[in-house]
N, C-alpha and C positions, 0 to 999 in steps of 0.2 A: 820351642825355646832354643836360644842360641847354643847353650851348653848346660851340662848338669855336673855339679861338683861330685855328687854321689847318687846312686840309684834311688835311695830313700827320699831324696829331695827333688824329684822329677816335677815336670810341669803340672801333672794331675793333682799334686799336693795343694795347689792354690785354688782348686774348685771342689774340695772334698767336704765342704760344709763345716770344717773345724776352724774355729776362730781363736783357739787357745794360742797364745803368742809368747809364752814365757821363755822359750829358748829355740834353738835352731832345729830341734826335733820336729817341730810342726811347720817349718818353713820350706818354701821352694828356694833353691839356691843355685845360681850359676857358678861356673868356674871363676877362680880369681886370676888376676894378672892378665885380664883381657882388655882390649881397647873399648869395646862396646859389649852390651848385653841386652837381650830382649826376651820377652815372654808374650805369647799371643793366644787369644781364645776366639773361637768361632761360636757365636750365639745361635747359629742355625737358622735364624730368622731376623729380618730387619727390625730394629727398635727405634723409637722416636724419643730422642733427648732423655735418656734414662739417667738415674742416679747411680754413680759408681762409688763403691766403698773398697778401700784397700786396707787390710789389717797388717800393720807393721810388727815385726818382732820387737818385743819390749826390752829384752836384756842387752841388745846391741843395736844402737840407733844410727851408726855412722853411714849406713847405706841408704838413707832416706833422701838426703839432699840431692837435687839434680834429676830425680826420677821424672820421666815424662809419659804422658798418655796420648796415644794416637788412635783415631777411629776411622774406619773406611768401610766401603761396601764391597771391596775386592780383596782377595787373599794374595797380596803381592809378596814377592821375595824381599822387597825393601821394607825393613821394619818401620821406617819413618813415612811410609806411604799413607796418604789420607790427610786428615786434619789433626793438628795439634790441639788437644782438648785442654791440657793442663800441664804445668811444670811445677814441681815441688821445689820451693826455694826456702832455705834456712841456713843455719850454721852447719859447718862441716861435721860437727859431732852429732847433729840431729836432735839435740835436746830441746830445741824450740819448735819442733815439728810434731803435730798431734800423732797419737798412736794409731788413729784411724783416719784415713783420708776420705773426705766426703765431698764429692764434686759432681756436678751435672755436666755431661758431655752433650752439647746441643747437636741438632740435626738428625738425620736418619742414617743409621749405619748398622753393620753386622759384625765386623771384626774389631776387637780391642787389642792394642799392643802396649805393653808396659816396656819402656826403653830407658837406658841410661848410658852415658859415656863419661860420667863423672867419677873421678877417683877421690874418695873422701878419707881413705885410711891407708893409702900407700900400697894397696893390694890390687890396684886396677879397678876398672868398672865392673861392678858385680850387683846382681839383684838378690835380695834377701828379704822376702816378705811371706806372710802366712796365708792370706786368703784374699780372693777378689770376688766381689758380689756386684751384680748389675740388677738394678731394681726398676721395674716398669709397672704402671697401673693399667687397668682395663681402659679401653678408649673412653674419653670423656671425663676421666678422673685423674687426680694428682694428689701429691702430698705423702707424708711418711706412712700413713695408713690408707692411702688411696680413697679418702672419703670426701675430698673436696671436688666439686663439679667445675669443669672447665668453663661451662656456660655462665657460671655465677661471677666470673671475673669481669672487670670493666676495662678491657684493653682498648687503647686508642684506635687500633685497626685490627682486622682479622689476624689472629696470632696462633702459631702452633702452641701446643700445651705440653710442656715437658714435665718431668717428675716434680719439679718445684712450682709448676703453674706459671712460669715466668711469661710476662707480656713483652714480646720482643721490641715493639715500638713505643713502649711506655703506656701510661694510663690515660683514660678519659678525664676530662675536667672533674674535679671533686674527689679524686681517689689517689691513694698512695700504695707503696709496697711493690715487691717484685711481681706479685700476682694481682695487684690493683684491686684488692678487696677492702682496704682500709679507707674509711672516709676521712676527709680533712679534719684536723683538730678544731675544736671550738674557736670561732672567731676568724677562721680562714676559709677560703674557697677558690675555685677556679683550677685551671691547668697547673699541675704541680703544687696546688694549694698555696700559690705564691701571692695571693691577694688577701688583704684584710677586709673583714666585714665593715661596712660603713658605720661610723659613729652616729649617723643620723637615722639608724633604724629605730623604730618605736616599739616598745620602750628602749631606751639606750642601754642595751645589754650586750652589744657586739656579737649577736648571734644572727646567722643568716643561712640560707640554703647553701650547702657545701658545694653544689655544682654551679649555680647561677649567681649566687650572692644576693638572691631576692630576700628582702626583709619581710618576714611572715606577717607582721602586723602593720605594715605600711611605714611611711616616713614621718619624721618630725616636721613641724611647720617650716615651710620654705624650701623643701627638697622634694624631688620627684624621681621617677625611674624605678625599675624593679630593685636595683641595688642602692637606691637613695643617694646617689653620688652627684646628681645634677641639681642645680638650683632652679627655682621657678623661672620660666621664660619671662622676658621683659613684659611688664604690664600686669603681672600676676604675683600673688604672694599668699602666705598663710598655709593652713592645713590643707594638704592635698593640692596646693597651688590653685585653690578654687576661688580665691577672692580676686576681684578686678581693681587695680589701682584707680582707674577712672571713676569708680563708684564711691570712692571716699568723699568726705565733705571737708577737705582741707582748706585752711585759710591761706590765700595766696601769699608768696609764690608757691611754697611747698612743692617743689619740682622734683623731689626724689621719692622713691617708694622701695623701702627695704624688703627683700624677698621673704624675710621671716615674719616681721611684725607689721609692715606696711605703714610705719609711723609717719605722721604728718609733722615735719620739723618745725613748722610755724604755727602749729595749733589748729583748732577746728573752727569752722564757721559756727555762728550762733545756732543753738539747737542741737548740737551734736557733741559727743564726748568719746573718750577712749583714745588709745595711742594712734589708731588708724581712723579715728573720727567716723566710725561706721555705726556707732550706737546713738540712738536718739535719746533726748531727754525723756525722763519718765513722764508719760502723758498725764496732764493735769496736776503734776507735782512740781516739776522744775522746768526752767527755760533759760534762754540767753547764752552768753559766752561761757563755755565749759559747764553749762547746765548749773550755774552757780546761784541762780535766783529761784526763789520758791513762789509758786502761784498764789499761795495763801497769804503772802506778804504784800500783795497788791491792794490798792484801795479802790476797787471798782464798785460802781453802784450795784452791779450784779456780780459778785465775786465768784459765784458758782458757774458763771458762763465759761465759754471756752478759754483755753490758755495756750495760744500758739507757742510751740517749742522754741521758735527763734526770737520772737519779740515779746511774748507774754501780753500782747495787746488786749485791752479790755474791750467789751462789746460796745455797740453804738450807744448804749445807755450812759457811757462816760464814767467820770470819776466821782468819788465822794467829795463833799465840800472841802476846799482847802488843798486838794490834790490835783496834780496835772501830769502830763506826759502820756505817751502811748500806753504804758503799762501802769499809769497812775501811782508812781512811786516818788515823784518829785513834788515839792510844794508849789502850789499855784501862786501867782502874783496877786495881791501883795501879802502873802502869808509866810510865816517861818515857824521853826520849832520842831521838836521831835515828832509831833503829830500834825504839823502844818496847820495849827489852829490858832496861832497868834498873829495879830495884824501888825504889819510894819508901821502903819499910820498911827497906832496907839502908843508908839514909843515917844520919848521926850528927849530926842537927841539935840545937842547943840550943833546946829547944821546951818552953815552959811550958804550952802547950795543944796536945796531940797532934792535936786536930781541926784547929787552924789550920795545922799543918805538913802534914797530909794534904791539906787544901784547896789549899794553896799548890802542892804537887806536882801535884795534879790540874789546877790551872789551867795550869801550865806544859806538862803533857802535852797538854792540850786545844788549845793554840795550834797545834800541828802539824796537827791535823785541820781547823782552820778556814781554812787556806791564807792566813793574813794576812801571810806573809813575815816573821814576827818570829823572830829567831834568839836564843833565851834559853839560857843555860848550863843544861844538864839538871839538874833536881832541886835548884835553888838553895835553900839554907837561909836563909830571910829573917829568922829569929829568932836 
């Protein structure tokens, strides 16, 4: 120690194990009106990044501000030799400085020096504190009770393990904290936990692996990759990007393919339905454009025969009397009416051109087969 104000306040006072700090009776105290003051301890053995506690006197706080800690491996006559571990900074009256200094001094060292050249009360630089404690754990452990294992940390690189378990170069992806033992909060992942989980994780809950961002239940339709941030590659769409755009049955031109739905913008070819035109009409039940026609509404001679999903064509047996068309849903010439069972020739139209009357009747009968939803009075005489 640089000086001693009185014998009862010698250097040994700071390592006697007494932390009572109510007055100067318990403190080590250097002489006043000096330009500098220092106190040094030899730990007798090198230590690795230990925790240092200094108990300050509580009834007089003016000698706390400006105190510095130096650590080194050699016992030099220069009190500032080695590395500066910490400088206490606060108001001159010390009221904003804690009663107990708690700091980790990194590196490997043996000698600790408490030093000051700050005059806070007009009496020069003086040291006035109660106790110095240096805490270390057994190799491989850290923490206040030395119960945390250094190997349980998730340091980015091989790191020394000081009393606080600090990872010198930061944490591996997915972890936070000085000792890198805290996983990223929910919805975050990656290095520094600076990435958001994809909103395309299935189900959409913004949860993912805190390290990789992997969505545990896969991706919603149209997205791929462990983190579900990539859209399907060109030509693919849907769940797991497993559907092929070229396999759709779109009505031309339909030259786009949405990565999520695969929607055919111009609709489907006859016999198919759904946004992506990948679903066939129900076999033997529906057929045609948008599967809007029903097989049992045809008038085939053998209506139990096949019903192709695209045309609904009747078998070679043909249509029932009065019906025509591939699917037997139009009136045959020269018939008209809801059931195509009325003869155009049986009408009594005032017709100066028989051909015109015949064409008029045929046009009316044809409306039924076109499915245009036009309700015309059967066989109207227009002339």
